[in-house]
C-alpha positions in Angstrom: 82.2 15.0 62.6 83.0 12.4 65.2 84.7 14.8 67.5 82.1 17.4 67.5 79.2 14.9 67.9 81.0 13.3 70.9 81.3 16.8 72.3 77.7 17.5 72.0 76.9 14.1 73.5 79.0 15.0 76.4 76.8 17.9 77.1 73.7 15.9 77.0 72.6 16.3 73.3 71.2 13.1 71.8 73.5 11.7 69.0 70.6 11.8 66.6 70.4 15.5 66.9 74.1 16.2 67.5 74.8 14.9 64.0 72.9 17.6 62.5 75.2 20.4 63.9 76.4 23.2 61.5 78.5 26.3 61.7 76.8 29.4 62.8 78.1 32.5 60.9 81.8 32.2 61.6 82.9 28.8 62.9 81.1 28.0 66.1 78.9 25.0 66.0 75.1 25.1 66.7 72.1 22.8 66.2 70.4 24.5 63.2 66.7 25.3 63.2 66.3 24.7 66.9 68.9 26.8 68.6 69.0 30.3 70.1 72.7 30.9 70.5 74.6 33.6 72.3 78.2 33.5 73.7 80.4 35.1 76.4 84.1 35.9 75.9 86.6 34.5 78.4 90.1 36.1 78.3 92.0 33.2 79.8 95.3 35.0 79.5 93.8 37.9 81.7 92.9 35.2 84.2 96.5 34.4 84.6 97.6 38.0 84.6 95.2 38.6 87.6 96.8 35.7 89.3 100.2 37.3 89.1 99.0 40.8 89.7 96.6 40.9 92.7 93.4 40.6 90.4 94.6 43.7 88.4 95.3 44.3 84.8 98.6 45.8 83.7 97.1 47.9 80.9 95.1 50.3 83.3 95.7 48.7 86.7 92.0 48.2 87.3 90.8 45.7 89.9 89.0 43.2 87.6 89.1 40.0 89.7 89.4 39.0 93.4 93.0 39.4 95.1 94.3 36.0 95.5 97.3 37.2 97.4 100.9 37.7 96.7 102.8 35.4 94.4 105.5 34.9 97.2 102.9 32.6 98.8 102.7 30.2 95.9 105.2 27.4 96.6 104.5 25.0 93.9 103.2 24.6 90.3 99.9 23.1 91.4 99.1 26.1 93.6 99.7 28.3 90.6 97.5 26.3 88.4 94.6 26.2 90.8 94.7 30.0 91.3 94.6 30.5 87.5 91.8 27.9 87.3 89.9 29.8 90.0 90.0 32.8 88.1 88.7 31.1 85.0 85.8 29.8 87.1 85.3 33.3 88.4 84.7 34.6 84.9 82.7 31.7 83.9 80.3 31.8 86.8 80.0 35.5 86.7 79.2 35.5 82.8 76.7 32.8 83.1 74.8 34.4 86.0 74.6 37.5 83.8 73.2 35.6 80.9 70.5 33.7 83.1 69.5 37.2 84.5 69.3 39.2 81.2 68.4 36.6 78.5 64.6 37.0 78.6 64.9 40.9 78.5 65.6 40.8 74.8 61.9 40.3 74.1 61.1 43.8 75.4 63.5 45.4 73.0 63.5 43.2 69.8 61.1 40.1 69.5 61.6 38.0 66.4 58.2 36.5 65.4 59.1 35.5 61.9 62.3 33.7 62.9 60.6 32.2 65.9 57.9 30.7 63.7 60.7 29.0 61.7 62.4 27.4 64.7 61.6 24.3 66.7 60.1 25.3 70.0 58.4 28.7 70.0 55.2 27.6 68.5 54.9 24.5 70.8 55.9 26.7 73.8 53.8 29.7 72.7 56.8 32.0 73.2 59.0 34.1 71.1 62.5 32.8 70.5 63.7 36.0 72.6 61.6 34.7 75.5 63.5 31.5 75.8 61.1 29.8 73.3 63.6 27.9 71.1 64.2 24.1 71.6 67.8 24.8 72.8 69.0 28.0 74.4 72.7 27.8 74.2 75.0 30.2 76.1 78.6 29.5 74.8 81.7 30.4 76.6 84.6 31.2 74.1 88.0 31.2 75.7 90.6 33.5 74.3 94.5 33.5 74.5 94.6 29.8 75.5 97.8 29.0 73.8 99.7 31.8 75.6 98.3 30.5 79.0 99.5 27.0 78.1 103.0 28.4 77.2 103.2 30.6 80.2 102.3 27.9 82.7 104.8 25.6 81.1 107.5 28.2 81.2 107.0 29.0 84.9 106.8 25.3 85.7 110.2 24.7 84.1 112.4 27.7 85.0 110.8 28.5 88.4 109.7 25.1 90.0 111.7 22.5 88.3 115.0 24.1 87.1 114.8 26.8 89.8 116.7 29.4 87.7 114.5 32.2 88.8 111.8 32.9 91.4 108.3 33.5 90.6 108.8 37.0 92.0 111.5 37.6 89.4 109.1 36.5 86.7 106.5 38.8 88.0 108.8 41.8 88.2 110.0 41.2 84.6 106.3 41.2 83.4 105.5 44.3 85.5 108.2 46.0 83.5 107.3 44.6 80.2 110.7 42.6 80.3 112.7 45.9 80.1 116.0 45.0 81.7 115.1 41.3 81.9 115.9 40.4 78.5 117.8 37.2 79.6 114.9 36.0 81.6 112.5 36.7 78.8 114.6 34.8 76.4 114.6 31.8 78.8 110.8 31.9 79.1 110.4 32.1 75.3 112.7 29.0 74.8 110.7 26.7 77.0 108.4 24.0 75.3 105.3 25.4 73.5 101.9 24.2 72.5 102.0 23.7 68.7 105.4 22.0 68.6 104.3 18.5 69.7 106.1 18.9 73.0 104.6 16.8 75.8 105.7 19.2 78.6 103.4 22.0 77.1 100.6 19.7 75.6 100.0 17.8 78.9 99.3 21.2 80.5 97.2 22.2 77.7 95.0 19.0 77.8 94.6 19.4 81.4 93.6 23.0 81.1 90.9 22.1 78.5 89.6 19.2 80.6 89.2 21.4 83.6 87.7 24.3 81.5 85.0 22.0 80.1 84.4 20.3 83.5 83.5 23.7 85.0 81.3 24.4 82.1 79.6 21.0 82.5 79.2 21.8 86.2 77.4 25.1 85.4 75.3 23.5 82.7 74.1 20.8 85.0 73.0 23.5 87.6 71.0 25.5 85.1 68.6 23.1 83.1 66.7 26.2 81.5 69.8 26.7 79.3 72.6 24.9 77.6 76.1 26.1 78.7 78.8 24.9 76.3 82.5 25.8 75.9 84.7 26.5 72.9 88.0 28.2 72.2 88.5 31.1 69.7 89.3 34.8 69.1 87.3 35.3 65.9 88.9 38.4 64.3 89.6 40.3 67.5 93.0 38.7 68.5 94.7 42.2 68.3 92.1 43.9 70.5 92.4 41.0 73.0 96.1 41.5 73.1 95.8 45.3 73.4 93.8 44.7 76.6 96.2 42.3 78.2 99.6 42.8 79.9 102.9 41.0 79.2 102.8 37.2 79.8 105.1 34.7 81.1 105.7 33.1 77.7 107.8 36.1 76.7 104.8 38.0 74.9 105.1 41.8 75.4 102.3 44.0 76.7 99.5 44.7 74.4 101.1 42.4 71.8 98.4 40.5 69.8 97.4 36.9 70.9 97.3 34.0 68.7 94.3 33.6 66.6 91.6 31.0 67.8 93.3 27.9 69.1 96.5 28.4 67.0 100.0 28.2 68.4 101.5 31.4 69.7 104.1 33.4 67.6 107.3 31.5 66.8 105.8 28.2 68.5 105.4 26.2 65.3 109.0 24.9 65.3 107.9 21.5 63.9 105.6 22.9 61.2 101.9 22.3 60.4 102.2 18.5 61.4 103.7 19.4 64.8 100.7 22.1 65.4 98.2 19.4 64.4 99.6 16.8 66.8 99.5 19.2 69.6 96.0 20.4 68.7 94.8 16.8 68.6 95.7 16.2 72.3 93.7 19.1 73.7 90.5 17.2 74.6 88.6 18.7 71.8 85.9 16.2 72.2 84.6 18.2 75.2 84.4 21.4 73.3 81.1 21.3 71.3 81.2 24.9 70.0 84.6 24.1 68.3 88.0 25.5 68.5 89.6 26.3 65.2 93.3 25.7 64.4 94.4 28.4 61.8 97.4 27.6 59.6 99.0 29.2 56.6 100.4 27.2 53.7 102.7 28.5 51.0 101.5 28.4 47.4 104.4 26.3 46.4 103.5 23.6 48.9 100.1 23.0 47.3 100.8 23.8 43.7 99.9 21.2 40.9 98.5 17.7 41.3 101.2 16.8 43.8 100.2 19.8 46.0 96.6 18.8 45.8 97.3 15.4 47.0 99.6 16.9 49.8 96.8 19.1 50.9 94.3 16.2 50.8 96.6 14.1 53.0 97.0 17.0 55.4 93.3 17.4 55.9 92.7 13.6 56.1 95.5 13.4 58.8 93.8 16.3 60.7 90.5 14.4 60.7 92.1 11.1 61.7 94.0 12.5 64.6 90.6 13.9 66.1 90.7 17.5 64.9 87.5 19.4 64.8 88.0 22.6 63.0 90.8 24.0 60.8 91.1 27.1 58.5 93.7 27.3 55.8 95.3 30.4 54.2 97.3 29.6 51.0 99.7 32.4 50.2 103.5 32.8 49.9 105.1 35.4 52.3 106.6 37.1 49.2 103.0 37.5 47.8 101.8 39.0 51.0 104.8 41.3 51.3 104.0 42.6 47.7 100.5 43.1 48.5 101.5 45.4 51.3 103.6 47.5 49.0 101.3 47.5 46.1 97.9 47.0 47.4 96.1 48.1 44.2 97.5 45.0 42.4 96.3 42.6 45.0 92.8 43.7 45.6 91.3 40.0 45.2 94.0 38.3 47.5 92.1 36.8 50.5 93.1 35.0 53.6 91.1 33.2 56.3 89.9 35.0 59.3 88.5 32.4 61.6 85.4 31.1 59.7 85.4 33.6 56.7 87.7 35.1 54.2 89.0 38.6 54.2 90.6 40.8 51.6 94.2 41.0 52.7 94.7 44.7 51.6 91.7 45.7 53.7 93.2 44.4 56.9 95.2 46.5 59.3 98.9 46.4 59.2 99.0 44.3 62.5 96.6 41.8 61.0 98.6 41.6 57.9 101.8 41.0 59.9 100.1 38.2 61.7 99.1 36.4 58.5 102.6 36.9 57.1 104.1 35.4 60.3 101.6 32.5 60.0 102.4 31.8 56.4 106.2 31.9 57.2 105.6 29.3 60.0 103.2 27.0 58.0 105.5 24.4 56.5 104.4 20.9 56.1 
């Protein structure tokens, strides 16, 4: 509560109202009974991809962002970071302009008189909720692929600008070819410090990135008093689709490979278990993200079995809160159980796992989603 309420206050919401926040549908936080809420997706990993690829995507080579020039012109890490941040700003400002331009048009298609009568604002204003009638009209910005951006920036900083083992052009060529023929380079990138392992080299970059992301959102919010623009981090259930639309990345991730769910560490990054992931997560300036940013973890059944296991789980959650965490989802399942469910789904129809803010039947998920949950459970050791 303390972290979420502080984030709302940072964006101008009185504490007395911020304390009434609740989760909206999945996990994102809103002010219930007085909010008209929408969100825009921000693929942060694509913003980095554009920086390294003249504003184009590797998947279909479309020009999706302004060409910032060739990477050979980038002489230090700070210049690389600022170019990535400029692309993040580009998406944020473009998306927010679109919402401001189109928000009121919903009333033409689908006004909601009953819901409007139950919200604070529409009756007082004499406007339907879809006509900007609610007390708070919140446009959320939900950033995706953030852990991969952190890891990619950290890897390039180390092997290109600090250790000088490769040039940035070498990294870009390897990414262009999906690391085919550059296996040694990929291994070096993948071995660099990662968000989720309580490693300061990566966590400092992540904390700075989240601070700057929220600062851009605050700037946009201050300039547009007719709406509230607020940031969060998450993927909901579409982390596979996000990955499919995104090229290879400098953390060693292959083209079209799924991204990490929500604000969870990337694959194989949780080398120090759940505690390490929580320690990294707590450093990410969460108190400027009022919409939230779930950390998804998996725990084996054995780790939380019996009274001792219950106490262990209680201690884990208590520690998460005390370190400043805001949202965490927990799936409890052994890797062996999940593998058996893949092989004999008819025997495990009631097996459920967490998908962001809701539970899903494991056997109903795609093979790719199942494999991600298995990987998460394998990494989730206390």
